[in-house]
C-alpha positions as CSV (number, residue, x, y, z in Angstrom):
1,G,0.0,0.0,0.0
2,E,2.5,2.8,-0.7
3,L,0.8,6.0,-1.9
4,L,1.8,6.5,-5.6
5,M,3.5,9.8,-6.1
6,E,4.8,9.7,-9.7
7,E,3.2,11.4,-12.6
8,H,1.4,8.3,-13.8
9,L,1.5,4.5,-13.6
10,S,4.2,3.7,-16.2
11,P,4.9,0.1,-17.1
12,R,8.1,0.3,-15.0
13,K,6.2,1.4,-12.0
14,L,3.5,-1.2,-12.5
15,K,6.2,-4.0,-12.7
16,A,7.7,-2.8,-9.4
17,L,4.2,-2.6,-7.8
18,A,3.2,-6.1,-9.0
19,G,6.7,-7.6,-8.4
20,V,6.9,-9.1,-11.9
21,D,8.9,-8.7,-15.1
22,D,6.0,-9.5,-17.4
23,L,2.8,-7.4,-16.9
24,Q,0.9,-10.1,-18.8
25,E,1.1,-12.2,-15.6
26,V,-0.7,-9.7,-13.4
27,K,-4.2,-10.9,-12.7
28,A,-4.8,-8.9,-9.4
29,L,-3.4,-5.6,-8.1
30,E,-3.8,-3.8,-4.9
31,M,-2.6,-0.2,-4.4
32,R,-3.5,3.2,-2.9
33,V,-3.6,6.1,-5.2
34,D,-4.3,9.9,-5.0
35,T,-5.6,11.2,-8.3
36,R,-6.0,14.8,-7.1
37,E,-2.5,15.7,-8.2
38,T,-1.3,12.8,-10.3
39,S,-3.0,10.9,-13.2
40,L,-3.0,7.2,-13.4
41,G,-2.8,7.4,-17.1
42,N,-4.5,4.7,-19.0
43,F,-2.7,2.0,-17.0
44,G,-5.1,-0.8,-18.0
45,V,-3.5,-1.0,-21.4
46,H,-0.4,-2.4,-19.8
47,L,-2.3,-5.0,-17.8
48,P,-4.3,-7.0,-20.3
49,N,-5.0,-9.9,-17.9
50,L,-5.9,-7.8,-14.8
51,R,-9.1,-9.2,-13.4
52,E,-9.1,-7.8,-9.8
53,L,-8.2,-4.3,-8.7
54,K,-8.3,-3.2,-5.1
55,L,-8.0,0.6,-4.5
56,N,-9.6,0.8,-1.0
57,N,-8.6,4.0,1.0
58,S,-7.4,5.8,-2.1
59,L,-8.3,9.4,-3.1
60,L,-10.2,9.3,-6.4
61,L,-11.9,12.3,-7.8
62,S,-13.8,10.1,-10.3
63,V,-14.1,6.6,-11.6
64,R,-13.0,8.2,-14.9
65,D,-9.5,8.5,-13.3
66,L,-9.1,4.8,-13.9
67,G,-9.0,5.3,-17.6
68,T,-10.9,3.4,-20.3
69,S,-8.8,0.2,-20.6
70,L,-10.3,-1.9,-17.8
71,S,-13.0,-3.6,-19.7
72,H,-11.7,-7.0,-18.7
73,L,-11.8,-6.3,-15.0
74,C,-14.2,-8.6,-13.0
75,V,-13.8,-7.4,-9.4
76,L,-13.2,-3.8,-8.3
77,W,-12.8,-2.5,-4.7
78,M,-13.1,1.2,-4.2
79,A,-14.2,1.5,-0.6
80,C,-13.4,4.7,1.3
81,C,-12.2,6.6,-1.8
82,G,-14.2,9.8,-1.5
83,L,-16.3,9.1,-4.6
84,S,-19.4,11.2,-5.1
85,D,-20.6,9.6,-8.4
86,L,-20.1,6.6,-10.6
87,D,-19.5,8.5,-13.9
88,G,-17.2,6.4,-16.0
89,I,-18.0,3.0,-14.4
90,S,-19.4,1.8,-17.8
91,S,-15.8,1.4,-19.1
92,C,-15.5,-1.5,-16.7
93,S,-18.1,-3.4,-18.6
94,S,-17.1,-6.9,-17.5
95,L,-17.5,-6.2,-13.7
96,K,-19.1,-9.0,-11.8
97,E,-18.4,-7.6,-8.3
98,L,-18.2,-3.9,-7.3
99,Y,-17.4,-2.9,-3.7
100,I,-17.9,0.8,-3.2
101,A,-18.8,1.1,0.5
102,Y,-18.2,4.2,2.5
103,N,-18.2,6.8,-0.3
104,N,-20.6,9.7,-1.0
105,I,-22.6,8.0,-3.8
106,S,-26.3,9.0,-4.0
107,E,-27.1,8.3,-7.7
108,L,-27.0,4.8,-9.2
109,S,-28.1,5.3,-12.9
110,Q,-24.5,4.6,-14.2
111,L,-24.7,1.0,-12.9
112,T,-27.3,0.1,-15.6
113,W,-24.4,-0.4,-18.0
114,L,-23.0,-3.3,-16.0
115,D,-24.7,-6.3,-17.5
116,H,-22.6,-8.9,-15.7
117,L,-22.8,-7.4,-12.2
118,E,-23.6,-10.0,-9.6
119,V,-22.4,-8.5,-6.3
120,L,-22.8,-4.8,-5.3
121,D,-21.7,-3.3,-2.0
122,L,-23.1,0.2,-1.4
123,E,-22.9,0.1,2.4
124,G,-22.5,3.5,4.1
125,N,-23.1,5.8,1.1
126,N,-25.5,8.7,0.6
127,I,-28.5,7.0,-1.0
128,E,-31.5,9.0,0.2
129,D,-34.1,8.0,-2.3
130,I,-35.4,4.4,-2.6
131,D,-36.3,5.1,-6.3
132,Q,-32.5,4.9,-7.0
133,M,-32.9,1.1,-6.5
134,Q,-34.9,0.9,-9.8
135,Y,-31.7,1.3,-11.8
136,L,-30.5,-2.0,-10.3
137,R,-33.4,-3.8,-11.8
138,L,-31.6,-3.5,-15.1
139,C,-28.6,-5.4,-13.7
140,C,-30.4,-8.7,-14.3
141,K,-27.6,-10.8,-12.9
142,L,-27.4,-8.9,-9.6
143,S,-27.9,-11.4,-6.8
144,H,-26.1,-9.9,-3.7
145,L,-26.7,-6.3,-2.7
146,T,-25.6,-4.4,0.5
147,V,-27.3,-1.1,1.2
148,E,-27.2,-0.9,5.1
149,G,-25.9,2.4,6.4
150,N,-27.8,4.5,3.8
151,L,-30.7,6.8,4.6
152,I,-33.1,4.6,2.5
153,C,-32.9,2.0,5.3
154,L,-34.7,4.5,7.6
155,K,-37.1,6.2,5.2
156,P,-37.9,6.2,1.5
157,S,-36.6,9.7,0.7
158,A,-34.8,12.6,2.3
159,E,-38.1,14.6,2.5
160,S,-40.1,11.7,4.1
161,A,-40.9,11.6,7.7
162,E,-39.9,8.5,9.5
163,D,-42.7,5.9,9.3
164,P,-42.7,2.9,11.6
165,G,-44.5,0.9,8.9
166,Y,-41.7,1.5,6.4
167,N,-39.5,-1.6,5.6
168,Y,-36.7,-0.9,3.2
169,R,-36.1,-4.6,2.6
170,V,-39.7,-4.9,1.2
171,E,-39.2,-1.8,-0.9
172,V,-35.9,-2.9,-2.4
173,Q,-37.3,-6.4,-3.1
174,K,-40.2,-4.8,-5.1
175,L,-37.7,-2.7,-7.1
176,V,-35.1,-5.5,-7.6
177,P,-37.1,-8.7,-7.5
178,H,-34.3,-10.9,-8.8
179,L,-32.1,-10.3,-5.7
180,K,-31.1,-13.4,-3.7
181,Y,-29.4,-11.6,-0.8
182,L,-29.9,-8.2,0.7
183,D,-27.5,-7.0,3.4
184,K,-26.1,-10.6,3.6
185,I,-29.6,-12.1,4.5
186,P,-31.8,-13.9,2.0
187,A,-33.8,-11.1,0.3
188,S,-37.1,-12.9,0.9
189,Q,-36.7,-12.4,4.7
190,T,-38.3,-9.1,5.8
């Protein structure tokens, strides 16, 4: 986990990070980055077999900072990265698992482009409107969803008063009927 401080992720820097001579061998990579002052460049072009990328506790202004060459990525961790939106996630079109807990995400429409998504962790974000869950209906393979720690678990929208009859699990199940697990419990359990 060293914080990368060079101008971008050159092939030389990637080889050092991954501890390999041949970047074709790299299937998984874990690093902490700060894109406020330095660009990652389009580092995915150097890692054609990268399937898992872990960037937890990085500082990312946008998913776009990852470039457009990660279409082969299957698992992406970006927990605690300061993300406020998901613009650019569509370039990671092969994603099966996306872990974006503890960011400031409130809008989910960008996820509709992820046709292969099976697991989505949105714990501790800024989702205030239950209607945002409708976008996940279009992720037809989505089976595991985590939303605990969002305002929608308490009430359906920011303007709503708290209602003792409100059950977010029932509402999410209505909007995303193909879910198997919601917050690590079978979705059918309310």
